[in-house]
C-alpha positions in Angstrom: 102.7 82.7 93.2 104.0 86.2 92.6 101.8 89.1 92.0 101.4 90.5 88.5 103.6 93.4 89.4 106.6 91.2 90.5 106.5 89.2 87.3 107.0 92.2 85.1 110.4 93.9 84.2 108.9 97.3 83.9 105.6 98.9 85.1 103.7 101.5 83.3 102.7 104.4 85.5 100.8 107.5 84.4 101.8 107.2 80.8 105.4 106.7 81.3 107.4 103.4 81.6 109.6 103.1 84.7 111.9 100.3 85.5 110.8 98.0 88.2 113.1 98.1 91.3 116.1 95.6 91.1 116.2 93.0 93.7 112.5 92.4 93.8 110.5 89.7 92.2 110.4 86.0 92.5 114.0 85.6 93.6 113.6 88.3 96.2 110.2 86.5 97.6 112.2 83.2 97.7 115.1 84.7 99.3 112.9 86.5 102.0 111.1 83.3 102.7 114.3 81.4 103.1 115.7 84.0 105.6 112.3 84.0 107.7 112.5 80.3 107.7 115.8 80.2 109.4 115.3 83.3 111.6 113.3 83.4 114.8 111.9 86.0 117.4 113.4 89.6 117.4 115.9 88.6 114.5 113.1 87.6 112.2 111.0 90.7 113.0 113.9 93.2 112.3 114.8 91.3 109.1 111.2 91.5 107.8 110.6 95.1 108.7 113.9 96.1 107.1 113.0 94.2 104.0 109.5 95.7 103.8 110.9 99.2 104.3 113.6 98.6 101.6 111.0 97.6 99.1 108.7 100.5 99.8 111.7 102.8 99.5 112.8 101.3 96.2 109.0 101.7 94.8 109.0 105.3 96.0 112.3 106.0 94.4 111.1 104.3 91.2 108.2 106.8 91.0 105.3 104.7 92.3 102.7 106.7 93.8 102.8 106.7 97.7 99.1 105.7 97.7 100.1 102.5 95.6 103.2 101.6 97.7 101.3 100.3 100.6 99.3 98.0 98.4 102.5 96.6 96.7 104.1 95.9 100.1 101.0 94.2 101.2 101.1 92.1 98.1 104.7 91.4 98.6 104.2 90.1 102.2 101.3 87.8 101.1 103.6 86.4 98.3 106.5 85.8 100.9 103.8 84.0 103.2 102.6 81.8 100.4 106.2 80.9 99.6 106.7 80.1 103.2 103.8 77.7 103.3 104.8 75.9 100.0 108.4 75.5 101.2 107.2 74.0 104.4 104.9 71.7 102.5 107.7 70.5 100.1 110.0 69.8 103.3 107.0 67.8 104.7 106.6 65.8 101.6 110.3 65.2 101.0 110.5 63.9 104.6 107.6 61.6 104.3 108.9 60.1 101.1 112.3 59.2 102.9 110.6 57.1 105.4 
């Protein structure tokens, strides 16, 4: 369940086309969810802060307006949360089917 922005290879902004930052999108959402699923405590918090900062920096470098960057990061956070829930549900279903 990626946001509309993460599904597109490029984004139009103020009449010009800019490349969407590499390393983002569905694969990045899944990677972050996997990492957060295996990390705990301070390690998870440090990882998450660094990932959100990295995304914000990439968006700013790609020419996204600072006022839009916060919204994009929030959408990314929501997408990762959804992926975490879905992955936990998938594991629970697989575990129950083994019984």
